[in-house]
Structures are given as structure tokens and as C-alpha cells.
C-alpha positions in Angstrom: 17.7 -55.5 16.7 16.2 -53.2 19.4 13.3 -51.1 18.3 13.7 -47.3 18.3 12.0 -46.1 21.5 9.0 -43.8 21.5 10.0 -40.9 23.8 6.8 -39.7 25.5 6.6 -36.8 27.8 4.3 -34.0 28.8 6.7 -31.7 30.6 7.2 -29.2 27.8 6.7 -28.4 24.1 9.3 -29.4 21.5 10.5 -26.7 19.2 10.5 -28.6 16.0 12.2 -25.9 14.0 15.2 -25.8 16.4 15.2 -29.6 16.5 15.5 -29.7 12.7 18.4 -27.2 12.9 20.2 -29.5 15.4 19.6 -32.6 13.3 20.8 -31.2 10.0 24.0 -29.4 10.8 26.7 -30.5 8.3 30.0 -31.5 10.0 31.7 -28.3 9.1 29.0 -26.3 10.8 28.6 -28.5 13.8 30.4 -28.7 17.1 29.9 -28.6 20.9 26.6 -27.5 22.3 25.6 -26.9 25.9 22.0 -28.0 26.8 20.9 -26.0 29.9 18.1 -27.8 31.7 15.8 -25.9 34.1 13.8 -28.5 36.1 10.7 -28.5 38.2 9.6 -31.8 39.7 6.3 -33.4 40.6 5.9 -33.9 44.3 5.2 -37.5 43.6 6.5 -39.1 40.4 3.7 -39.9 37.8 4.7 -43.3 36.4 2.5 -45.2 34.0 1.1 -48.4 35.3 3.4 -50.6 33.2 6.6 -48.8 34.3 7.7 -51.5 36.7 7.9 -49.1 39.7 6.4 -50.8 42.7 6.2 -47.8 45.2 5.6 -44.1 45.1 8.7 -42.0 44.9 9.3 -38.2 44.6 9.8 -36.5 41.2 13.4 -35.7 42.3 14.0 -39.4 43.1 12.7 -40.4 39.7 15.1 -37.9 38.0 17.9 -39.4 40.0 17.0 -42.8 38.6 16.9 -41.2 35.1 20.5 -40.0 35.4 21.8 -40.6 31.8 25.5 -40.2 32.6 26.5 -43.7 31.2 24.5 -43.1 28.0 26.0 -39.7 27.6 29.5 -41.0 28.0 28.9 -43.5 25.1 28.2 -40.6 22.7 31.0 -38.3 24.0 28.8 -36.1 26.1 29.3 -35.0 29.7 27.2 -33.5 32.5 29.3 -30.3 33.1 27.2 -28.4 35.6 24.6 -29.4 38.2 23.1 -27.6 41.2 20.1 -27.4 43.4 18.0 -24.2 43.4 18.2 -22.6 46.8 16.2 -19.5 46.0 14.2 -18.2 43.0 14.6 -14.4 43.0 12.9 -13.4 39.7 10.5 -15.4 37.6 6.9 -16.5 37.3 7.9 -20.1 38.0 10.1 -21.7 40.6 12.7 -24.3 39.7 14.2 -27.2 41.7 17.4 -28.2 39.9 19.7 -27.1 37.1 21.8 -29.4 35.0 23.9 -28.7 31.8 25.1 -31.4 29.4 27.8 -30.6 26.9 27.4 -32.6 23.6 30.3 -33.0 21.2 27.9 -32.1 18.4 24.4 -30.8 18.0 23.5 -33.9 15.9 24.5 -36.2 18.7 21.9 -34.6 20.9 19.2 -35.6 18.4 20.6 -39.0 17.7 20.5 -39.8 21.4 16.7 -39.6 21.4 16.5 -42.8 19.4 18.9 -44.9 21.4 17.2 -47.9 23.2 19.3 -47.4 26.3 18.3 -43.8 26.6 14.6 -44.6 25.9 14.6 -47.1 28.8 15.9 -44.5 31.2 13.7 -41.7 29.9 10.6 -43.1 31.6 12.0 -41.9 34.9 12.4 -38.4 33.6 8.9 -38.4 32.1 7.5 -39.5 35.5 9.4 -37.1 37.6 9.3 -33.9 35.6 6.5 -31.4 36.1 8.0 -28.9 33.6 11.3 -28.2 32.1 13.1 -25.7 29.8 16.1 -26.9 27.8 18.2 -24.2 26.1 21.0 -24.9 23.6 23.9 -22.5 24.3 27.4 -21.5 23.2 29.9 -19.9 25.6 31.1 -16.4 25.1 34.6 -17.8 25.9 35.0 -20.7 23.5 38.0 -22.0 25.5 35.5 -23.4 27.9 34.9 -26.1 25.3 38.3 -27.6 26.3 37.4 -28.0 29.9 37.4 -31.6 31.0 34.9 -33.4 33.2 34.1 -31.5 36.4 35.0 -32.6 39.9 31.9 -34.1 41.6 32.8 -33.0 45.1 32.2 -29.3 44.8 30.0 -27.1 46.9 29.9 -23.6 45.6 27.2 -20.9 45.4 26.3 -19.5 42.0 23.8 -16.9 40.9 22.2 -17.9 37.6 20.4 -15.6 35.2 18.3 -16.6 32.2 16.8 -13.9 30.2 15.2 -12.6 27.0 17.1 -9.6 25.6 17.5 -7.8 22.3 21.1 -6.9 23.2 23.3 -9.7 24.6 26.3 -7.4 25.1 24.3 -5.2 27.5 23.2 -8.3 29.5 26.7 -9.6 29.7 28.0 -6.2 30.9 25.4 -6.1 33.6 27.1 -8.9 35.5 30.8 -8.4 35.7 32.8 -11.6 36.2 30.0 -13.8 35.0 30.4 -16.8 32.6 28.2 -15.8 29.7 26.4 -18.1 27.3 24.5 -17.1 24.1 21.3 -19.1 23.7 21.1 -20.6 20.2 17.6 -22.0 20.6 15.1 -23.5 23.1 14.5 -27.1 22.2 11.9 -27.8 25.0 9.9 -25.3 27.0 6.7 -23.3 27.0 7.2 -21.6 23.6 9.2 -18.7 25.1 12.6 -18.3 23.4 15.6 -17.3 25.6 18.7 -15.3 24.6 21.3 -15.5 27.4 22.3 -17.7 30.3 24.8 -16.4 32.8 26.6 -17.9 35.9 28.2 -15.8 38.6 30.2 -17.6 41.3 29.7 -15.8 44.7 30.9 -16.3 48.3 27.6 -17.0 49.9 23.8 -17.1 49.6 23.7 -13.6 51.0 26.1 -12.4 48.3 23.9 -14.0 45.6 20.8 -12.3 47.0 22.6 -8.9 47.0 23.8 -9.4 43.4 20.3 -10.4 42.3 18.8 -7.3 43.9 21.2 -5.1 41.9 20.2 -6.5 38.5 18.5 -4.2 36.0 16.1 -5.3 33.3 15.2 -8.7 34.8 11.4 -8.9 34.9 9.1 -11.8 35.7 8.0 -13.5 32.5 11.2 -12.6 30.6 13.9 -13.6 33.2 14.8 -16.1 35.8 17.2 -15.3 38.5 18.2 -18.0 41.0 20.7 -18.9 43.7 22.2 -22.4 43.2 24.2 -24.8 45.4 26.5 -26.3 42.8 28.1 -29.8 43.0 29.4 -30.1 39.4 31.0 -27.2 37.5 33.1 -27.0 34.3 31.2 -24.0 32.9 31.9 -20.9 35.0 35.7 -20.6 34.2 38.4 -22.0 32.0 40.0 -24.9 33.7 43.8 -24.9 33.8 
């Protein structure tokens, strides 16, 4: 029998309280959860000496090696959104890539951490990631839960907004046409807790910059506003 892997990382702090919440949901209170990953890479991946990697690669390349899609499929989870960050408009940190995984249940996210096949892949994420924030979210429109796997041949421009707010309804109203997500908890990060994640599909990078410039109440330290070039998307609208 394979031993349970020890998942080691130094790219963020685990919120043990939210982790316990995820792990202990009874079936009648559980269901789909969207884990929104904000990622910043090392310029050169920081592998341990016994990792079996024989040449220097970038942090992004290490994350590409990590790609856990096959493991996710085994537990009924899917990568439902992925994009590269083209521009960071607001925020005290810059980000390189965004990815969102939809898990069938909250508990399955926790259970995955002890899978040997996940543990083997995770060494690449640990080596490549400088810092990350992972936010557990639920969509304002629950019909999005029924969206299937996204097309991997997309190329669309999206403005993404992550913020702390005491009034989600005001944040939602501030971006007409956006797909809105309520943050349930932040499982990994820098101890800041986030409240809303929003995605607005736009026609161009210029349109995203214009939309970002019109946002109210988005300040560095309590908000991130980014333009993304998106290749996977089953989150910004209900798929017919």
C-alpha cells in the first residue's frame, strides 16, 4: 500500500479553520466548490536536490509539469478556467496565471491532498510557485454548476476582480455583466481573507483597461484587478 504523501510547500499559509470546514461537511451540506488559484512563479524553479529534475527550468514550466488534470478527473473534478495575466491593474502584488478547479464536493478537495498520485505531482508545484492565493467560491448563478468541461481552444480577454468587501451586492452591481462568485473561504494565502471574485468578458485588452479604470472601491491591499488572456472557460456564463 502506498504511503500517504507529505505535501510540503512554502508558497502560502494554510487556513486550518477553513480546511477543517471543508473536511467536515456532512453530505447534505456539501456540494460543488470552485477553487480560484492566483499564481506567481519563481523565475527559476526551486527543486529539492532529490526531486529527480536534471536541469534548471522556469517556475511556469514546473507548474506545467504539475498539471493535475488526470488526478482531478479521477475524483470528479475539472479545471474550468485558465488564463495568463496580461496586466495587473490594481494590487500590491503581480500575478502570472489564474486557474480555477471545480470540485464535486468540498471534502474531495481535502481528500485529494493525501493521494499518492497527487503527492508525486505536487513537487513540481512546490518548486515552481513563489506565492499563491487559493479561494473557495460559489457562483451567484448556481446554474453554472451544470456547465460541462470547457473547450481548450479559446482565446478571450477577461477582466478579473478579487476584493475584500463588506457588501457583496454592491461589488456585484459595480460590474454589470460580470460572472460573480462569493468567496466562502481562503484556504491558502497570506492570511488576508477575500470576499468576491468577478469575471467580465471584454472585447480587447484596451476594453479591459478602460473597465478597470472605471472601478470604484478597488484599492491596493484589498483588491486585485487583472486583464487575462483566457484559454479555458466554463465560469463566465451558463453553457447551453
